[in-house]
C-alpha positions as CSV (number, residue, x, y, z in Angstrom):
1,M,-1.9,-11.6,-26.5
2,K,-1.3,-11.5,-23.0
3,R,-3.2,-10.2,-20.1
4,I,-3.0,-9.3,-17.5
5,I,-4.9,-11.8,-14.5
6,T,-3.6,-10.2,-10.8
7,A,-1.7,-7.7,-9.9
8,C,-0.1,-5.8,-6.9
9,L,2.5,-3.4,-5.7
10,E,5.1,-4.1,-2.3
11,Q,6.5,-0.5,-1.3
12,T,8.4,0.2,1.6
13,I,7.3,4.2,1.9
14,K,9.3,6.8,4.8
15,F,6.9,8.9,6.1
16,E,7.4,11.8,8.2
17,T,4.6,11.6,11.5
18,E,1.5,9.4,12.0
19,E,-0.6,11.8,10.4
20,E,1.1,11.5,7.2
21,I,0.7,7.2,7.0
22,E,-3.7,8.2,8.5
23,A,-3.3,10.7,5.5
24,F,-2.1,7.9,2.7
25,K,-4.8,5.5,3.8
26,A,-7.4,7.9,3.8
27,Q,-6.8,8.2,-0.3
28,L,-6.6,4.9,-0.9
29,D,-10.1,4.5,0.7
30,R,-11.5,7.2,-1.0
31,R,-9.7,6.1,-4.5
32,S,-11.0,2.2,-2.9
33,I,-7.8,1.1,-4.0
34,K,-7.2,-2.4,-1.9
35,Y,-4.2,-2.5,0.2
36,R,-2.3,-4.2,3.2
37,I,0.5,-2.6,5.8
38,L,2.6,-5.1,5.9
39,S,4.7,-3.6,8.8
40,T,5.5,-0.1,10.2
41,E,9.4,0.6,12.1
42,K,10.1,3.7,13.5
43,C,13.4,5.1,12.6
44,G,15.5,8.5,12.8
45,G,13.3,11.6,11.0
46,G,10.1,8.7,10.9
47,I,7.8,5.8,10.0
48,I,9.2,3.4,7.5
49,A,5.9,1.4,6.4
50,R,5.6,-1.8,3.5
51,I,2.5,-1.9,2.0
52,K,0.5,-3.8,-0.2
53,K,-1.6,-2.0,-2.5
54,Q,-3.4,-2.7,-5.8
55,Y,-2.0,-2.2,-8.9
56,N,-4.3,0.0,-10.6
57,T,-7.8,-1.6,-11.4
58,Y,-6.4,-4.5,-11.8
59,D,-8.0,-7.9,-9.4
60,V,-5.6,-8.5,-6.5
61,G,-5.8,-12.5,-6.8
62,D,-4.7,-14.4,-3.3
63,Y,-1.8,-11.7,-2.7
64,F,-3.7,-10.3,0.5
65,D,-4.2,-14.1,1.3
């Protein structure tokens, strides 16, 4: 039987405003989800953020090192 030992998601998300990013981060904090914002860049209609975050409740291992 196989088991997941560590897991992490990397996402690219487009936000409309800085406030939307702060609300997203607050939601992750409330839910105790570990995350790291890898980069942000402004584009025509908003902000694109690359985010690495914990998948479900699995250990993140060395993904954030």
